[in-house]
N, C-alpha and C positions, 0 to 999 in steps of 0.2 A: 943452221939457226932457222927455225919456222918462221914465216911470215905470218903476222896476225891479221885476221880478216875482219875488216870494219863492219860493225852491225849499226843498223840506224832503223828506226821506227817513224813511220810517216802516218800521219791522221788525215783522211781526206774528208771534207765536208761538202755535202749538197745542200745549200743553204733552202729553207723553206718556212712559210708561217703556218702551214696546216701539218705537214711532216717534213722533218729535217733529217736527211740521210747522214751516216758516218761509217766510215770504215778504215780499220788500221791495217797497215801491212809491215812486215818485217823484211828488211833488206840485208842479207848477209853475204858479201862479195857480189856476185851478179845473181844470186837465188833469192827469189821472192817468194815470201809465203804469207799466207792468210792469218792475222790475230783474231780479229772479230769485226763484224759489221753489223748494221741494224738501223733502225729509225727511231726518232722521237717523234711521239704523237703530241700534237699541239692542238687540236681541234677541240678537244675536251676544255679547253681553257678559255673563259670568257675574257675579253679584253686583250688588247695587243701587248699592253704593259705587263701582263701575267705571262703571255706567251715568251717574252723577251728574257724575263726573269728565268723562266724554266729552261729555256735554250742556254743562258749563262750557267745555270747550276749543273745540267746535264753534261755540257761541253767541258766544263771543269772538272766534273766527276771523271769523265772518261780520261782527261789528262792526268789526274792524279792515280788513276788505275793502271795506264799503259805507259806514262812518261815519254811521249812521243817527241822526236828530236825536231821534227818540222811538221808544218801543217800545210795543206794545199786545199783551196777552196775554188769551187766553181763560181765564176763572175756571173752576176744576173743578166740574162738576155734582154735586150731592149723591147719591151712591150709597148703597147699602145696605153695601157691603163696606168697612169701615173702614180696613183694611191697604191696600185699593187707593188709597184717597183720601189717606192718609198719603202713600203712595209718589209719588202724583201731585202732591201738594202739595210735595214735597221737590224733584222735577223742576222744578216751576215756579219755586220759589224759587232753585234753582241758575241757571236762566236769567235771573231777575231779578237775581242777585248779578253776573252778567256786565256786564249793562248798568249796574248801580249802580255798579261800579268804574270806568266810563268816564262817570259822571255824566249818563247819558241818562235823561231822564224815563219813567216807566212808567205805564200806565194799564191797567186790567183791565175787561173786559167779561163779561157772562153770556152763556151760548151763546145764550139765546133773543134777546137784544139785538143779537148779531151777526147771526143769520139775519133778523131784523125789518129792519135797517139795510140789509142787502144786498139781499134779495128783497122786503122788504115783508110777509113772513110768518114769525112767530116760531117756527112748526112747520115750516119748510121742511126738506127732506132734503138731505143732503150733496150729492147728484147737482144737486138744483135750485139750490143755492149755488154750485157749480161752474159750472154752466151760465150763471147770471146773471154771474159774474166773467169767463167765456169771452168773452162779449158786451162787458162793462165795460172791460176791459184788452186786447182783442183778441188773447186767447190762442189760438194755431193748433191745439195739441193739448194735450188735459187729461191730467194724469199719471194712473197707474194707482192710486195711493195718494192719496186725497182729504184727507189730512192737509195735504198742502202748500196746496191750495186753501182749506182751512179756516182755515190760518194767513194765506192772503193776504185772506180775509174778515175777519179781526180787524183787519188794517191798513186796509182799506178803511172798516170800520165807524168805527175811529178817526177816519179823514180825515172821514166823514159827520158824526160827532158833534163835530166842531172840537177833538178831544181832551179832550172834557168826558164823563166816564163818569156813567152814569145809573143810575137803580134800584138793585140790590144791589151792583153793581160799585163798586170803589174806586179811587181815584187815590193813587198813592204819591207 
């Protein structure tokens, strides 16, 4: 009798209020493969509320197209600008709401954890993360906007962590 190989799709999100990255990977057994990655451009929308609406609509659309089993998000890093943090938190919350509406489990990872998991270095640059993902997922050409590879990195980190958030990250 042949053993069935479990398959899972993970949606990674790199929250942002100007550009939000997303990446989808498929895991079949121990094999990772790239499904899609890209960015959601939000600069063109006037007003924070309209940006939040667009984030919700686009993330919902991605979920409907790919039916991910799990979502992984990068936790906002602590900056000095409270207003920016608040807006970023709202963007993250709206993306989470789209997943929660479909009962998709969500895990959050600290940026250093994502970099450490993908490159072995918690202080790696966006370029180093992108380069490692290019090799790991056999990406032919990297995008200009590395928010897309950052989102992919969150999905890959989630796979490497077996869905178990550690350190300051929390699992919802």
